[in-house]
C-alpha positions as CSV (number, residue, x, y, z in Angstrom):
1,X,24.1,17.4,-71.8
2,X,21.7,16.5,-69.0
3,X,23.0,14.6,-66.0
4,X,21.3,11.3,-65.2
5,X,18.5,11.7,-62.7
6,X,19.6,10.4,-59.3
7,X,17.7,7.5,-57.8
8,X,15.8,8.6,-54.7
9,X,16.0,5.9,-52.0
10,X,14.3,5.9,-48.6
11,X,15.9,3.5,-46.1
12,X,13.6,2.6,-43.2
13,X,15.2,0.7,-40.4
14,X,15.5,1.4,-36.7
15,X,19.0,0.0,-36.6
16,X,21.7,2.6,-37.3
17,X,24.0,-0.4,-38.1
18,X,21.7,-1.7,-40.8
19,X,21.4,1.8,-42.3
20,X,25.1,2.2,-42.3
21,X,25.7,-1.2,-43.9
22,X,23.2,-0.4,-46.7
23,X,24.8,3.0,-47.2
24,X,28.2,1.2,-47.5
25,X,26.9,-1.3,-50.0
26,X,25.4,1.5,-52.2
27,X,28.7,3.4,-52.1
28,X,30.6,0.2,-53.1
29,X,28.2,-0.5,-55.9
30,X,28.7,3.1,-57.2
31,X,25.0,3.6,-57.1
32,X,24.2,7.2,-57.7
33,X,21.3,8.1,-55.4
34,X,19.8,10.5,-53.0
35,X,19.6,8.6,-49.8
36,X,17.0,9.4,-47.1
37,X,16.8,7.6,-43.8
38,X,13.9,6.9,-41.4
39,X,14.0,5.0,-38.2
40,X,10.3,4.6,-37.5
41,X,6.8,4.9,-39.0
42,X,6.5,8.5,-37.9
43,X,9.7,9.4,-39.8
44,X,8.4,7.7,-43.0
45,X,5.2,9.7,-42.8
46,X,7.2,13.0,-42.7
47,X,9.3,12.0,-45.7
48,X,6.4,10.8,-47.8
49,X,4.7,14.2,-47.4
50,X,7.5,15.8,-49.5
51,X,9.0,13.0,-51.6
52,X,7.9,10.1,-53.8
53,X,10.9,7.8,-53.6
54,X,11.9,5.6,-56.4
55,X,12.9,2.8,-54.0
56,X,12.0,2.1,-50.3
57,X,14.1,-0.4,-48.4
58,X,11.7,-1.2,-45.6
59,X,12.4,-3.2,-42.4
60,X,9.5,-5.4,-41.3
61,X,9.9,-4.6,-37.5
62,X,9.9,-1.0,-36.4
63,X,9.6,0.5,-32.9
64,X,6.2,2.2,-33.6
65,X,4.7,-0.2,-36.2
66,X,5.7,-2.5,-38.9
67,X,6.5,-2.7,-42.6
68,X,3.2,-4.4,-43.3
69,X,1.3,-1.3,-42.1
70,X,3.5,1.0,-44.1
71,X,3.4,-0.9,-47.4
72,X,0.0,0.2,-48.6
73,X,0.6,3.8,-47.5
74,X,3.9,3.9,-49.5
75,X,2.3,2.4,-52.6
76,X,-0.6,4.8,-52.3
77,X,1.7,7.9,-52.1
78,X,4.3,6.5,-54.6
79,X,2.7,3.8,-56.8
80,X,5.7,3.4,-59.0
81,X,8.1,3.0,-56.1
82,X,9.9,-0.3,-55.8
83,X,9.6,-1.6,-52.2
84,X,12.2,-4.0,-50.9
85,X,11.1,-5.5,-47.6
86,X,13.9,-6.7,-45.3
87,X,13.3,-9.1,-42.5
88,X,15.0,-11.4,-40.1
89,X,11.9,-13.6,-40.1
90,X,11.6,-16.6,-42.4
91,X,8.7,-18.3,-44.0
92,X,6.7,-18.2,-47.2
93,X,3.7,-16.7,-45.3
94,X,5.7,-13.5,-44.6
95,X,6.9,-13.2,-48.2
96,X,3.3,-13.9,-49.6
97,X,1.7,-11.4,-47.2
98,X,4.3,-8.7,-48.1
99,X,3.8,-9.2,-51.8
100,X,0.0,-9.0,-51.4
101,X,0.5,-5.6,-49.7
102,X,2.7,-4.3,-52.5
103,X,6.3,-5.3,-51.8
104,X,8.3,-5.9,-55.0
105,X,11.0,-7.9,-53.2
106,X,11.3,-9.6,-49.8
107,X,14.9,-10.3,-48.7
108,X,16.2,-11.9,-45.5
109,X,18.7,-9.7,-43.9
110,X,21.0,-12.5,-42.9
111,X,21.6,-14.0,-46.4
112,X,20.1,-11.7,-49.0
113,X,21.1,-8.2,-47.9
114,X,23.6,-7.8,-50.7
115,X,20.8,-8.1,-53.3
116,X,19.4,-4.7,-52.4
117,X,22.0,-2.7,-54.5
118,X,21.4,-5.1,-57.4
119,X,17.7,-4.2,-57.4
120,X,18.6,-0.5,-57.1
121,X,20.9,-0.6,-60.1
122,X,18.1,-2.2,-62.1
123,X,15.6,0.5,-61.1
124,X,18.2,3.2,-61.9
125,X,18.7,1.6,-65.4
126,X,15.0,1.6,-65.9
127,X,14.7,5.3,-65.0
128,X,17.5,6.1,-67.5
129,X,16.3,4.1,-70.4
130,X,12.8,2.9,-70.0
131,X,11.4,-0.3,-68.6
132,X,13.8,-2.9,-67.2
133,X,12.8,-5.9,-65.2
134,X,12.9,-5.4,-61.5
135,X,12.3,-9.1,-61.0
136,X,14.1,-10.8,-58.1
137,X,17.8,-11.2,-58.7
138,X,18.9,-14.8,-58.9
139,X,21.3,-16.0,-56.2
140,X,24.1,-18.4,-57.0
């Protein structure tokens, strides 16, 4: 019997606290994944040379660039990758711009961070059994 394929996840955030928080949420949700981390644009470029992740959790603000610059590159290297952009900034213009560049989801860190594992579980289910919606989870 084959083991299910592990979800490959690249977490891109310059804050070790945010990366640790996401790692903790994934452990709590029992998400089976290979978790890679990057703290800057240069680190992402190194990872993308070797891996096409299934999911990228991408911070908008990075010390050597921003998520908007990385989105097209990520989608070019890994077109089927689900990109979740995290931001502390509000406004429909940020969300619209991110979606135009290829983001699948845009979540505000302060109030939607916990939605990230929900999306990852949907992506993992899709990989196991075929297409499953990766549409934005509904908040209650």
